[in-house]
Phi, psi and omega in degrees: 000117173229136181263127177225146173298148180296147180259145182274071182227132176274102177245028179295341178303334183294317180300322176293324178292322177299310180302318179295329185274334185306318179294351176274350183277133175306122179300343175276005181300130183288315187210150178218132181241137177247132179223179181212217044357186180277117187299330183264016177302314177247071193300320184297316179293317182293326173300322175298320176299317183291325176294326180290320178296321180300321184282322186267333188228058187289347176261357185271133172289126180252125175240132180240114177278126185211154175284352176078354185295326183295333182286356170296337179272117184296332175296327182282321179297316179296320175300321177297309181302319185290348176302317174073023176275121187292342183246029179271122181235134172266126179250116190236126177277142170239120188272341179198164182276353184231148189301310189296327181284318175301314178300323179296316181296318182269355176062040178211115178294133180088359180300316180305310183295319176300315182295312175302315178300320177297317180295317177301316181291324175297313183294323177301332180260013173078021185269157180279132183223134171246122176267115181270120181263118185261123175273090183277128189309312185288331185264334187237308189299311180297311174298321181292320177300314179300316182298311184294317181293323179292323183284324183257352176056225187289349182280007182221152173215158178234151171230152176234151170250151175238147172279185185296337181271003180082009180275139179288129179233355179216135175240123176247128178247121185253114179258133175246135176276157177301136179095345179292146172294179181275004184270000000 
């Protein structure tokens, strides 16, 4: 899950390719996930793709990764609900528990409020939602490490992994029970 500012590129052709490809997918496919860019940028065409999935792949679980902000618009939520696919799920990341931190991560003021409103509107209409909790190094991992090490003292240690740019991307917390070895 990566939040990026939108690019000024017309990539609607991708939706046409997806529409042309859907009939080639085995109807017995267990699950299909859509990700992007923001999947709901061209929401009307994307809703059409999901309706085509409903018709061609009625038993397939559909997961759509989205920032969820578009669902603050009732017209979009109603169109989503009207798809009527029983296994359609919106997977929406939340980067922090407070607005200004979430907004900082996604670089969009007001994004947290729109995301939460979108989630509430989806749930109000009985839709499936997965909230993806992102452990962002600066916002979660460092405070979490301090809290856990403080609470578990010498019985805990942490390791971090870094990506190629030297950014922390994994926090591993090792808890030892009394009598455990040092490995």
